[in-house]
N, C-alpha and C positions, 0 to 999 in steps of 0.2 A: 504494500500500500504506500502511495506517495501523495504529496500535496496536490498534484495535478488531478489524481483520481478523486480526492476529497472535494476539490473545487468544482469538478465536473458534476459530481453527485449533488452538491448543494445547489448548483445552478439548475439541474434537472428538477429537483424538488420544488424550487421556488418558481421556475418558469412553467412547470407542468407539461413540458414536451421536450424531446431531445433536440428537435430542430430549433426551438426558441433558445434552448441552452447553448446550442452551437453558435447562434448569432451573438449571444451575449459574450461568449468566450472567444469569438472570432476564429472558429474552427469549423469542421464539417460535422453534420449529424452522424455520419457513420463513425467518425472518430470518437464522438461522445458515446455512441452505442458500444463501441469496442471497449472503451474504458470502463463502462458500467458492467459489462459482461465479465471483464477481468476482475473487477472489484468483487462482484457477487461470487465468482468462482473462488477467489481467495478467502472470503469470509464464510463460504459454504452456506449461504442463505440468500433468499430473494429479497432485494431491497426496493425494487420498483415493479409495479404492476403495469404492464403495457396494455393500453386500450386504443380504440380507434381515435379517440380525442387527444391522446398523448400518454402521459405516465402519471401514476399516483404512487406515493410511497406506501409500502406495506407497514404493518405494525412494527416490524423490526427496522424497516427503513426510517420511520419517524424517530425511533429511539437513536438510531445511528446518526440521523440528521442533527439532533440536538448536540451530540458529542462532536460532530464535525464543526458546528458553529463555534464551540468552545476552543477547538484546535485552531481554527482560522483566526479567532480573536487574539489568542495568545501569540500566534505567529505575527499578526499585524502589530501588536504592541511591541514585540521584540524588534521588529524591523524599524518601527518608529524610534525606539530608544537608540538603536545603533545609528540611525540616520542623524539623530540629534547629536550623538557623540562624535560622529565623523564630521559633521558640519561645524562642530564647535558651538554647543548650546550657549546662548548669551542672554544677558538681561540682569535684573536685580531681584534678589529675594530679601524681604524683611520679615523676620520671624521672632516670636517671643517664646521663651521657655521658662517654666518654673525653675527656681534656683537650684534645686537638687538635680534636676534633669540636666541643666546647663553645666553643672559641675561633674556629673558622673557618666552621662550618656552622650551628650552633645559633642564633646571633643573628638571622639572616634568617628562620629557621623561627619563632622566637618572635615576631618582629615581625608576621608574617602571622597567626599563630594568635591572639595577644592582640587584634589588630584585629578579627578575625572572630568571636571568642568571648569577649566581655568579661566574661561571668559565670563563666568557668572559672578557678579558682585554680591556679597552677602552682608546684611546688617542684622545683628542679633541683639535682642533686648532680653533682660531678665529682671524680675522684681516681683512685687505682690501680684496676686491674681487680679485684683481690682484694677490695678494700673495697666496690666497687660491686656485685659479685656477692653478697657477704655481705649487703648491705643489701636486695638483691632477694630473696634466699633467706629473709630474716626477714620479708618483707612490707612493709618500710619504703619500698621503691620499687615502683611498678607495673611498671617495666621498666628495663632497662639496654641501652644500645647501645655496643658497643666491640669489643675484640678477641674473636676466636672462642674461646670458652672450652671447656675439656674438659667432657664430659658430667657432670652432677651430679644426683643423685637429687632429684626434686621440681622441677627447673627444666627448662623447654623452651628449646632453643637453635635458632633459625632463622637459617640463613646468609643474609646480605644480599648479600655479594659479595666479590670480591677486587680490590684497588685498587693502583695504582702508587705508588711512592715517589719522592722527589726528594733531591738533594744540596743542602743549604743551608750556605753557607760565609760566613765573614767577608769583607768586600770586599777586604781586603788580601791574601787568598789568591790573587787575580788571575784568577779564572775569568771567562769571558765570560758575561753573563747569558743564561739560557735556551738555552745551547749544550749539546747532548747530550754526555755524557762516558762514557767507559769507565774504570772505576775501577782496572783493572789496567794502564792506559796513562798515567796521570797520575803526577806525583811523589807519593811517599808522603804520605798524609793524616795530620794530627793530628785524630783522630776522636772526637767525643763520641757515645757509643753509648747507646741507651735503657736504662732500668733492667731488672733481671732479670725482672720480671713482664711486660714488653712482648713481644708476639709477634714483633716484628722482631729482637729481641736474638739468638736462636739462629741466625737466618738470616744476620745480619751476621757473627757470629762464625764460622759455617761458611764463609762466603765469604772471610773473612780467612785462615783455615787453608788453604783451597784456592788461595790466591794470586789470587783474583778481585778482592780489594780490597787495595791496598798501603797499609800504615799505618806511620807513624813512632812515634806514641804514641796511647794511648786514655785516655779518662776517662769515667766513668759519672755522670750527673746525673739524679736522679729527677724533679726539677721541670722541666716543659716550659718554663715562662717563664724560669726561671733558666738553663736550657741554651741557649735562644735568645739571651738577653742576653749570655751568655758568648761564644757564637760571634760575635755582632755586634761585640764589643770586641776580637776576636783574629783570628788567621788559621786558626782551627780550623774543622772542618766537622761536620755531622751529617746522618744519613740519616733522613728523616721522611716520613710520608704526604703525598701530593701536595697535600691541602687546606691543610696548613700552609704549603707552598711557595707556593701560590696567594695565601694571606693575606699573605705576606711580600714579595710582588713590589714593593710600594710602599715598602719599607724600603731606603734607599740604603746602609745599613751592611752589608747582606748581598747575596749573589748566589744565585740559584736555578737549578739545572741539572737537567734530566731525565736519568735514568740509563739509558744504552743497554745497559750490561752491568756487573755481573751482573744477571740478571732477578730483582729483588726485589719483593715485594708484601706487603700487609697485608690480613688478613681481618677483616670485621666481622660481627657477629651481633646479633640481637635476643634478649635473655634475659628471661624472665618466669616466674612461678610456673605450673606446670601446672594446679594446682587453681583458679587464679583468672584466667580469661580477661580480656583487656584491656577496660576500660570503653570506652564510645563516645568520651569525650574523649581517653582515652589512645590509642585507635586512630587518631584524627584527628591527634593530635600526632605520632605515629610516621609516619603517611602523609605529613604535611607535611614532616617531616624527610627522608624518603626522596626526595621530590620535589626538595628543595633540594640534597641530595647528588648527585642525577643532574644537576641544572643545573650544579653546580660541576665535576663530572667532564667534562661537555660543554665547559665553558669551558676546562678544562685541555687537552683534546684539540684544541680549536680553536687554542689558542696554540701547541701543538706543530706543527700543520700550517703555521702562519704562519712558524715558524722552520725 
């Protein structure tokens, strides 16, 4: 089976006759007929029912047709991507990322993207979700990736996924690195909690009220880098998305622990203007980011299995 046979078959299904398919493909009807016969012989089943009026797909033919459409779409997307690469994709992308993502996932994404598309200029913003959503709403950013935002008129929010969190503590707190912990079974934590705009904040506060997290004291630090440095210098802890924990594994001043209970997670979404679809460079940057996010999640899962 080759792409020519697939294209001939799709044309025959959509045109309803071999002669019409031949006109569409700029070949002969006998050539289309030969390709269809060879395809049916290879698959060992009838795909087209010949009638006086033309051809109709059989039940098997309709199923195969759907598969063929997916194949042709994938081939077309691959050709477009290679054409963009060969032609030297150009333009500008302006994107916003939540601070943790900007610190732990984005650098690898940008390294690959800038290497493959040297003619694309990139502008990256990072900050609070409110600020980045506002920049996206005003059109200053092509898109924002971060916490799942509440619906807002004019903005499209596409859920990316729900992701685990980790406990990050100063080394002097005494936890064993990468040992799963239940936060209602450890000595009360001195806990640095995310700012009020972070989607984790209400979940953590609810777990504290329900006795699922035992705390001695709490502090709220809006800056991610300041909060991590504070934790590293003390016996305090913080609950943050796994990608930050993954990034901090090489830091001997902190310990990272998967949380067995309570079950906490953080949601991510792609936010962009409804009236302005993502440009090709923006789409590719987002796709590369998602691929790197998946790779990091797989790495986190692999480390959990090892321990």
